[in-house]
N, C-alpha and C positions, 0 to 999 in steps of 0.2 A: 675585458679579454685578458689573456695570459701573456707573459713574457717567456718565450720558448727559444731555447738554444739547440742547434743541431751541429754535431761534429761530422764533417764530411760533405763534399760537394760532388759526389757521384750521383748516380741515378736516384737512389733512395733518398739521400739528403735533399736534393733539389726538388723532386716531385713532392715530397712531404712538406718541404719548406714553402713552396708556392701554394699548396693546398691549404696550409695553415694561415698563410697571408690572406687568402681568399675568405677565410672565416673571420678575419679581423684581428687575429693575434699579432703580436709584435714578435718578429722572428729574426734571429741572427744565426748565420752559418759560419762556422769556423773551419778553415781548410788550409792545407799547405800549398794549394794550387789556385792561382788566379784563373780567370776566364782564358787569358792568353796562354797561360802555362798548359792548360788542357790541350790546346792545339799543337804546342811546340815541344813539350818536354817529356811526354809519357806515351807508352804504348796503349792501344785499346785494352781495357781490363777484361774483355770477354766479348762474346758474340752479341749478347743482350738482345736476342730476338724476342720481340713482344707480340703476343697473339692478341686477337681482337678485343677481348675483355680488358686487357691492359691498355690498349690504344683508346678504348672508351674513356678511361680516366684522363689520359693526355688531352683528349678532345674537350672533356668537361673543364679542364684547367687552362685551356687555350695554349697547349704545348705541342700541338700536332703540326709541326712545321714541315714535315717530310712525307706526308701521307701518299704522295703520288710517285715516289722515287723508285722503290723496288717492292711493289705489293706482292708478297709471297702468297700463292694460292694453293699450294699442295705439297705433298711429300712423295718421293719415290724411294722405297726401301728394298734393299736386297739382303736377304738373310742367308748366311753360309754357316753350316755347322762346323766346317773346317776349311782351310785353304784349298782352292781348286774345286770346290763342290758347292755350287749354288743350290739352294733348296726351295726357297719361296721368295717371291717379290710381292710388294704391295704398292699400289698407286692410289692414294687417297687425296681428296680435295677438301680444303678448308671451306667452311660455310662463309667465312669472312676473312679478308686478307690479314696477314701478319707483316711485320716490318723488323728489319735489323739495321739499325743506324749506328755508325761509328760513335762509340761512347765519348770520344774526344770532342766530336762536333756537338753532340747533345749537351755535354756538360758546359762547353763554351757558351752555347746559345742560351741554355737555361739559367746559367749564372747571370747573364745580362738581363734576361727576363725577370729573374728574382729581384735584382737591384732596381730595375725600372718600376716594379710594382711596390717598391717601398721596403724591401728586405735589405738587411745589412750583411755584408761579407767581411769577415776579418781573416786576413792571411796570417796564419800562425801554425807552428808545429805544436799540437796539443799534447802535453804530458800530464801526469797526474796532478802536480801542483796547479797548473793552469786550469785543468778540468775542475778542480776544487773551487777555484774562483768563479768559473762559469756557472757551476751548479748552485753556488751560494747566491748568485745574482739572478737566477732564473726560476720560474715556476715549474718548468719541465725541461729536462735535458735529454735529448735523443742522441745516441751514439750510433752513427751509420757508417763509421770508418774507424780504423785504428788497428795497430798491431802491437805486439809485445805487451807492455804493461796495461795498455788500454783494453786490448782484447781479453787479457787475463782477468779483468773485472767480472766477466760473465762466465760462470762455471758451465761446463758441458752438462746438459741434462741427460745422464746416462740411461735413465729409464725410457725416455722417448727416442734416444739415438740408437740406431741399429749397428753402426760400424765403429770400431775402435781405431781405425786407420784409413788412409786413402785407399780407394778401390781401383783407381786408374792413375797412370802417369800421362800427363797432358802435354800436347804440343799444338799451339794455335798459330796460324799464319794467315795474313790477308793477301790475296793474290788478284791480279788483273790479267788481261789477255786470255780469258776463258769465256766461252759463249754462255749467254743467258738462255737462248732459245735452243732447246735440245729436242724439239718436236720430231725431227728426222730420226732421232734415236728412241722414239716411243715415249718420251716424257712430255705429256700433253698439258703442261702448265707453263704459263708465261714466265713465272719466277718460282721454280720448284726447289725445295730442299732435297738434297741427295744424301741418304743414309746407307751405309754399308756396315752390317752387323756380322761379326764373326764369333761364333760361340766359343772358340778356343783362344782367340788372339786379342780381341777388343773391338773397337768401333772406329769408323771414320765418317764424318759428316761435313757437308759443304753447304753453306747458307748464303743465299743472295743478300748482298750487303751494300749499303750506301756509304761510300768512303768519305772521310774527313774533307777531302779536296773536291768533292762534288761529282762523283761518277759511280756507276754500277761496277761491282766486283764481287768476289766471294770471300767469306770468312770461313776457313776450313780448320778442322781439328782432328787430330789422331788421339784416340783414347786407348792407351796400351795397358793390357793386363801385365803387371810387373813380371819381367823375366820371359815374356812371350815375344812373338815375332815383331810386333809393332813397337816394342820397347827399344828404340834405337836413337833416341834424341838426347840422352844424358850428356854427351860430349859436344853437342852443338853450342857454339858461342856466338852465332850470328843468325839473322833471319835467312840469309842465303844458304847456310848450312842446313837449317831446318827444312827449307824448301827442297834442296837437293835430296835429302834423305826421304822426304815425303814422295818425291817423284819415283825414287827407287822402290818404295813400298807400293805405290800405285802400279808400277810396271809388274812387280812380282806377284802381288796379292789381289789387286783390283784391276785387272787388265781391261774389263769392260768399260771402265772410266778413264783409262790411261790416255787414249787418243784425245779425249776432251781436255785432259789436264796437263799433258806433257809440255805445252808451250807457256804455261803459267809463269808469271814473273811476280816478284814481291812488290806489293803496292807502294810501300814506303819502308825506309830502313828501320823504323820503330814498330812496324806492323807485325809483331810476333811476340810470343811469350811461351814459356813452358813451366811446368810445376806439377803440383798434386794438391788436392784438397780432401780433407776428411769430411764426408757428409755427416752433419750432426745438428742437433738443437742445442742452443745455449739457454740457460735460465735468463729470462728477459730483464731481470733487475740486477744491476751491479751496485755494490756498496763501496763508496770511497772511504779512505782512512778516517775522515771526519764523521762518517756515518751517513752522509748525504747519498741519496739514491738517484741513479741514472738509468735510462731505459735503452736497451738494444733495439736496433731497427734494421731491417733488410738482412743482408748476408751476415751481419754481426750477430743477429739473433738466430738465424737458421741458414746454415751453409749447405749447398747442394752441389753434387757433381754436375758438370755441364751436359751430361749425356742426354737428358730429357728436355733441354732448352727451358728449364723451369726457373732458373735463377732470378732473372729480372722480373718475370711474371709473379714469382713468389713474393718478391719485394713489393710489387704493386698490390698484391692481395693483402699483405700486412698493412700497407699504407691506407687502403680503402677502409679497413676496419678502424685504424687509428683515427682517420678523419671523421668517421661516424661518432667515435667516442669523445673527440675533442670539441665537437661542435657545441657552442654555447657554454662551455666550461670557463670558469674564471679563476684567477689567482692560484692559490695552492690547493687545487682540487685534484692533483695528479700524484697521489701517494703510491707507495709500494703495492697496496692492494689493487688500486686502479691499473697500474702497469701490468701486473700479473693477470688480472681479469681480462684486460684488452688483448694480451697475447693469447690467452687461453681461448678467447672467442674466435680469433683468427684460426687457431689450431683446430678447433672443433668444426668450424665452418668450412674450411678448405685446406688448411695446412697439413692435416693428417693425410689426406688423399694425394696432395701434391707430392709429399715425400714418399708415400707408398708407390705411386706411379713411377717416380724417378728411380726408386730402388729396384722396381721390377725390371727395369732396363739394364741394371747392373748385374742381375742374377741370371742363373740358368732359367730358361723359359719354363713357365708353369704349364701344367696340363690344360688349364683354362686358356692360357695364351696360345698354346698349340691349336686348340679347337678354333679359336677366333681367327688365327692366321690362316689355317686351312680353309675355313669357311669363306674368307674373302678372296681366295686364290682364283685368279682370273679377272680381278679388277683392272680396269684400263686407265683410270684417271681422266677419262673423257667426261666433260661437263654434261653431255647428253646421255651418259650411261646410267640407266635407272635400275640396273640389276641388283639382286640381293648382295652379290659380291661387292659391288661398288658402294652400296649403302653401309656395309660393315667396314670397308676400308675407310670411308669418309668419317664414320664414327670414331674409328681408331685415331685418325689424325686430329680430329676435333677434341679429343681428350687432352691434347697438349694445351688447348685453350681453357678447357674446363675439366680438371681431373676428377670431378664428381660424376662425370658422364659415364665413364667406362672402367675406371680403376678397379672397382670391386669385382667386375666381370673378368678382369685379368687374373684375379686372385682366387676366385671361387668357381670351380667348373660347373656347379649346379646353376649359378647365375648366368654363366656363359651359354650353357645349353638352353636355358629358359629364354634368353635374349634372342638366340638364333631361331628358336621355335616361334617366338613372337613375330619375327620378321618373315619367316618362311611358311607360316600357317601350320606349324607343328611338324615340320619335316627336317628337324636338326640331324637325325640319324642319316637320312638320305643325303643331305648336304655334306655331312662329314665323309661318308663313304665315297661319293663322287669326287670330292676334292682330293682325298688321299690317293685315289686311283690316278688322277691326273698328275699329282706330284710324283708318285712312284714311276709313272711312265717317263717323266722328265728326268728322274734320276737314272733310269735305264739308258736313256739317250746319251747322257753324259758319260756313263760307263763305256758306251760303244763309240765315244769320241764325237758325238753329234751335239748341236746346241740343245739346251734343255727345252726350249720352246721357240716359237717364231718371233718372239720379241727381240728387237735389235740388240738389247743389252744382255740377253740370255746366253752369254758365252763366257765360260770360266777361264778361258785361255786367250792370249793374244792371237789374232788371226794371222 
């Protein structure tokens, strides 16, 4: 078997490391954080919601320590073309539950699991000279963390990358004292993700979350289009300031969720962060000054905006392909050609559609997307709802788990129409007309000062 080094003890490094140990490889993880440091010294590095296919990998590797904590079973989405005007809502159910676990808790526990199973952890700040030493002593070196000079080893693949700069400015905060059960407000899911999309301003989403200290809470994010109304967090220097600004935005722009959110408190003083990321692909092979080759993994290889909840899932998709390609390999069978071919296989298999789906959510809605959102109008989120509308809504949210399911239908109106015809027995035209009439009536009601529909959250202003 091979001697493999991994830089980074976040989700990607630890899941890959434990998977490689299970194959019989000798694995060392280099990190500037010990297991205890993950609990006490850092903020959560993101929401890291994992859908069922990713959780399958955790179960296969014996890492599923939190499966009963906050099983997310659906999504409620409200789409507004502009502030003060709700257009469409969607209530879709996941076929199998998702989970969002505090990364600090995960990395703490999985570091201990890794060591218990025979892995070695070296606490060190890895720079280029140390990385040279590590690569020289290893058959394969995977870089799953690193900034500055380490990150610069991997050039941006401009041909595959769509964006030249960040598309959103992000503010994340973990809050408690908010209800999980919102069934009295028409969200018929035990632990439902709440999305609010604004065509002009950006997005806000709240994800049921299992906190580091062992309780249910929410991980919430504002995704602001630069210079627009949600772009208010630049001057915040504490989690409390971020939360105060978030409450003001809820009250002004998301009043239908304000009553639910207004009493939220910060879960812990480190439970927040802000910033911006450029969605991009990196070339998977980095070359050290000595000529030694190292391979990017996870976010280091492919960075995604958090909007689609694809980040951690995308890492797992890379890891699954990696583990298939490392099984049974020995010694120095991990050259540059192998690294490139392994990443290209991930890209062709699911990486392309993962990024395409995530990018769809960053852009103006496509004609195909409009057709699909209209066709599901009237979905209830009820587990017993077998309607056409509910089936489409469910497929929409299950695309978060498998982007190969619906992504091309979001991009190609012919495919969207064919899909609706398939489900409706050839009635896509009728489905479209009826949905648009119902939506138009809802818009008229709002113009007249009435709620858009009878749904408890169909109120664009505070009561």
